[in-house]
VOPAGU-2260 file (C-alpha; in pm, 1 decimal, decimal comma):
REM VOPAGU-2260
SITE   aa  ch    i         X         Y         Z
SITE  MET   A    0    -201,7    -956,3   -1809,5
SITE  SER   A    1    -133,8   -1127,1   -1480,1
SITE  THR   A    2    -250,4    -972,8   -1156,7
SITE  ALA   A    3     104,4    -924,7   -1025,2
SITE  HIS   A    4     215,6    -756,8   -1348,3
SITE  GLY   A    5     -92,6    -537,9   -1358,9
SITE  THR   A    6     -42,7    -433,1    -996,7
SITE  ALA   A    7     321,9    -348,3   -1059,4
SITE  ALA   A    8     233,2    -154,1   -1371,8
SITE  ARG   A    9     -32,3      44,5   -1185,5
SITE  ALA   A   10     203,3     105,1    -894,1
SITE  ALA   A   11     465,1     238,3   -1134,0
SITE  ARG   A   12     216,9     501,5   -1253,6
SITE  THR   A   13      70,1     600,2    -917,6
SITE  PRO   A   14     124,2     972,9    -851,6
SITE  GLY   A   15     424,0    1020,7    -625,9
SITE  SER   A   16     564,4     673,6    -694,8
SITE  ARG   A   17     882,0     606,3    -887,5
SITE  ASP   A   18     853,3     476,0   -1242,2
SITE  ARG   A   19    1024,2     136,4   -1269,9
SITE  ARG   A   20    1093,9     -68,8   -1581,0
SITE  HIS   A   21    1282,3    -390,2   -1640,0
SITE  THR   A   22    1416,1    -620,8   -1905,8
SITE  VAL   A   23    1597,3    -953,0   -1911,3
SITE  VAL   A   24    1921,7   -1003,4   -2103,7
SITE  ASP   A   25    2116,4   -1321,9   -2166,2
SITE  SER   A   26    2465,1   -1370,1   -2027,2
SITE  PRO   A   27    2715,4   -1654,7   -1992,4
SITE  TYR   A   28    2604,2   -1668,1   -1626,3
SITE  GLY   A   29    2234,5   -1701,8   -1692,5
SITE  PRO   A   30    1961,5   -1444,9   -1749,1
SITE  LEU   A   31    2018,5   -1102,9   -1593,7
SITE  THR   A   32    1724,0    -884,1   -1494,9
SITE  LEU   A   33    1799,2    -515,0   -1539,1
SITE  VAL   A   34    1581,1    -267,1   -1350,5
SITE  ALA   A   35    1560,2     108,2   -1406,4
SITE  THR   A   36    1405,8     359,8   -1170,5
SITE  GLU   A   37    1298,5     677,6   -1345,8
SITE  GLY   A   38    1508,6     575,1   -1646,4
SITE  VAL   A   39    1833,4     510,7   -1453,7
SITE  LEU   A   40    1981,0     165,8   -1388,0
SITE  SER   A   41    1897,6      67,7   -1030,0
SITE  GLY   A   42    1923,2    -310,5   -1036,6
SITE  LEU   A   43    2096,8    -604,8   -1199,5
SITE  TYR   A   44    1979,8    -935,2   -1060,0
SITE  MET   A   45    2072,0   -1294,6   -1141,0
SITE  SER   A   46    1830,7   -1583,3   -1131,4
SITE  GLY   A   47    1825,8   -1742,3    -788,0
SITE  GLN   A   48    2009,4   -1447,5    -634,9
SITE  ARG   A   49    1986,2   -1400,3    -261,2
SITE  HIS   A   50    1819,5   -1069,0    -168,2
SITE  ARG   A   51    1659,5   -1047,2    -513,6
SITE  PRO   A   52    1352,1    -824,0    -485,2
SITE  ALA   A   53    1011,8    -963,2    -575,2
SITE  GLU   A   54     947,0    -964,5    -950,3
SITE  GLU   A   55     638,2    -746,9    -910,9
SITE  THR   A   56     857,5    -460,1    -787,5
SITE  PHE   A   57    1047,1    -443,9   -1119,0
SITE  GLY   A   58     773,2    -257,0   -1304,2
SITE  GLU   A   59     667,9    -303,0   -1664,1
SITE  ARG   A   60     885,0    -493,6   -1905,5
SITE  ASP   A   61    1043,5    -239,8   -2140,1
SITE  ALA   A   62    1391,2    -273,5   -2292,4
SITE  SER   A   63    1421,4      92,3   -2397,7
SITE  PRO   A   64    1598,2     227,1   -2082,3
SITE  PHE   A   65    1865,5     -44,2   -2108,1
SITE  THR   A   66    2025,5      -2,5   -2451,2
SITE  GLU   A   67    2357,8     125,2   -2318,5
SITE  ALA   A   68    2368,7    -110,7   -2019,1
SITE  ALA   A   69    2303,7    -409,4   -2247,7
SITE  ARG   A   70    2571,2    -288,0   -2491,7
SITE  GLN   A   71    2827,9    -251,1   -2212,5
SITE  LEU   A   72    2740,5    -591,4   -2064,1
SITE  ASP   A   73    2785,3    -751,9   -2408,0
SITE  ALA   A   74    3123,9    -579,9   -2441,8
SITE  TYR   A   75    3222,8    -695,1   -2090,9
SITE  PHE   A   76    3133,5   -1057,7   -2166,3
SITE  ALA   A   77    3322,3   -1031,8   -2498,4
SITE  ARG   A   78    3631,8    -914,9   -2300,2
SITE  GLU   A   79    3619,5    -576,8   -2475,1
SITE  LEU   A   80    3525,5    -370,2   -2167,7
SITE  THR   A   81    3673,8    -377,0   -1819,2
SITE  ASP   A   82    3518,6     -66,7   -1664,9
SITE  PHE   A   83    3148,8      17,4   -1686,9
SITE  ASP   A   84    3047,8     377,3   -1743,3
SITE  LEU   A   85    2676,2     399,7   -1673,3
SITE  PRO   A   86    2454,8     629,2   -1470,1
SITE  MET   A   87    2325,6     433,7   -1171,0
SITE  ARG   A   88    2076,7     497,6    -897,3
SITE  PHE   A   89    2131,6     336,9    -557,7
SITE  ASP   A   90    1886,9     304,2    -273,8
SITE  GLY   A   91    2061,7     210,0      49,4
SITE  THR   A   92    2192,6     328,6     383,4
SITE  PRO   A   93    2482,6     575,4     390,6
SITE  PHE   A   94    2716,3     289,2     490,1
SITE  GLN   A   95    2593,6      66,4     205,9
SITE  LEU   A   96    2644,9     351,6     -40,9
SITE  ARG   A   97    3003,8     392,6      78,3
SITE  VAL   A   98    3071,0      19,1      44,5
SITE  TRP   A   99    2918,8       7,1    -305,6
SITE  GLU   A  100    3134,0     303,0    -408,6
SITE  GLN   A  101    3443,3     115,0    -289,3
SITE  LEU   A  102    3336,2    -192,5    -488,0
SITE  ARG   A  103    3340,4      19,0    -803,2
SITE  ARG   A  104    3704,2     106,1    -729,8
SITE  ILE   A  105    3826,3    -255,3    -731,1
SITE  PRO   A  106    4008,4    -295,9   -1063,1
SITE  TYR   A  107    3901,3    -554,3   -1318,5
SITE  GLY   A  108    4074,8    -886,7   -1257,4
SITE  ARG   A  109    4169,2    -796,3    -899,4
SITE  THR   A  110    4019,9    -879,8    -561,9
SITE  ARG   A  111    3998,6    -718,3    -220,2
SITE  THR   A  112    3912,0    -870,2     112,9
SITE  TYR   A  113    3626,0    -758,2     332,2
SITE  GLY   A  114    3888,0    -643,3     583,9
SITE  GLU   A  115    4071,2    -432,8     325,7
SITE  LEU   A  116    3745,8    -259,7     234,4
SITE  ALA   A  117    3669,3    -200,7     602,8
SITE  GLU   A  118    4011,1     -36,5     645,4
SITE  VAL   A  119    3957,9     188,7     343,1
SITE  LEU   A  120    3624,8     290,6     496,7
SITE  GLY   A  121    3803,8     390,2     815,7
SITE  ASN   A  122    3687,1     108,5    1042,4
SITE  PRO   A  123    3912,0    -200,6    1031,6
SITE  ASN   A  124    3669,6    -386,2    1260,1
SITE  ALA   A  125    3376,8    -348,8    1018,4
SITE  SER   A  126    3455,1    -639,3     784,6
SITE  ARG   A  127    3132,0    -817,6     881,7
SITE  ALA   A  128    2926,7    -502,0     812,7
SITE  VAL   A  129    3109,5    -464,2     480,4
SITE  GLY   A  130    3010,1    -821,8     397,6
SITE  LEU   A  131    2646,5    -753,8     477,5
SITE  ALA   A  132    2645,0    -438,1     263,4
SITE  ASN   A  133    2827,1    -621,0     -15,3
SITE  GLY   A  134    2556,2    -888,1     -12,3
SITE  ARG   A  135    2289,1    -621,7     -61,5
SITE  ASN   A  136    2456,3    -469,0    -368,2
SITE  PRO   A  137    2164,2    -407,3    -606,1
SITE  ILE   A  138    2369,5    -385,5    -926,8
SITE  GLY   A  139    2572,7    -704,9    -945,6
SITE  ILE   A  140    2853,6    -753,2   -1199,7
SITE  ILE   A  141    2856,4    -382,1   -1295,1
SITE  VAL   A  142    2924,0    -297,4    -929,6
SITE  PRO   A  143    3165,7    -588,5    -883,2
SITE  CYS   A  144    3079,3    -740,9    -547,6
SITE  HIS   A  145    3214,9   -1070,3    -686,7
SITE  ARG   A  146    3566,5    -924,8    -647,5
SITE  VAL   A  147    3550,0    -938,1    -266,8
SITE  ILE   A  148    3699,1   -1245,2    -100,0
SITE  GLY   A  149    3770,0   -1375,7     248,8
SITE  SER   A  150    4082,1   -1278,2     444,5
SITE  SER   A  151    4245,3   -1613,5     364,5
SITE  GLY   A  152    4187,6   -1562,4      -7,7
SITE  SER   A  153    3895,8   -1803,7      -6,9
SITE  LEU   A  154    3565,2   -1753,9    -181,4
SITE  VAL   A  155    3302,3   -1662,8      71,8
SITE  GLY   A  156    2953,8   -1522,1      39,0
SITE  TYR   A  157    2808,4   -1424,0    -294,1
SITE  GLY   A  158    2441,1   -1351,8    -351,6
SITE  GLY   A  159    2460,6   -1505,1    -699,1
SITE  GLY   A  160    2613,1   -1826,5    -564,6
SITE  LEU   A  161    2975,7   -1925,2    -510,3
SITE  GLY   A  162    2985,7   -2109,9    -844,2
SITE  ARG   A  163    2903,3   -1788,4   -1030,7
SITE  LYS   A  164    3153,5   -1593,2    -821,2
SITE  GLN   A  165    3425,6   -1843,9    -907,0
SITE  ARG   A  166    3337,7   -1826,7   -1276,5
SITE  LEU   A  167    3331,2   -1443,6   -1281,3
SITE  LEU   A  168    3669,9   -1419,6   -1107,1
SITE  ALA   A  169    3819,3   -1678,8   -1343,2
SITE  PHE   A  170    3669,7   -1496,9   -1642,2
SITE  GLU   A  171    3824,2   -1166,9   -1533,1
SITE  SER   A  172    4163,8   -1322,6   -1459,7
SITE  GLY   A  173    4171,5   -1503,5   -1793,6
SITE  ALA   A  174    4199,0   -1843,4   -1622,9
SITE  PRO   A  175    3980,9   -2135,4   -1727,9
SITE  GLU   A  176    3663,8   -2092,8   -1523,3
SITE  GLU   A  177    3676,2   -2441,9   -1374,1
SITE  THR   A  178    4035,7   -2416,4   -1244,4
SITE  LEU   A  179    4035,7   -2104,1   -1028,5
SITE  PHE   A  180    4008,9   -2161,7    -649,6
């Protein structure tokens, strides 16, 4: 057992700390690391993702808390599911929580601009803050931050990389992934 893994495992069992577990599942967009806090999905991270927490914070590797999340992700990638129905646990500021809730309301195959989200949140001048909160979304794909675009309709900012964002939007629209945008 590596030192980092052993430290994370011990930290997960320290009295008063939160139990964290993780697993890695395959996807058409590369491996996805799923993280659960106290048995509830609290993270979905892509390889090379900006703002990805350190691996040692993910806890022990254990696939058991992720059966339903993995099943729904498989169904999503098979085009059999367009709306995830999973319990999730978010850790963020009140503003971030409001933004992430709005992300979940963007329909499959549709997009919204940062400005549109700011308006829905009651502050049309907060598009930059919406972008920052969007970039900190801890549960990518399931909480579809990839569906947010720039005011001109252009692809801007995505923690998983603009190439992945383009592919996810094309996938959801049914267009060939290399032709959208």
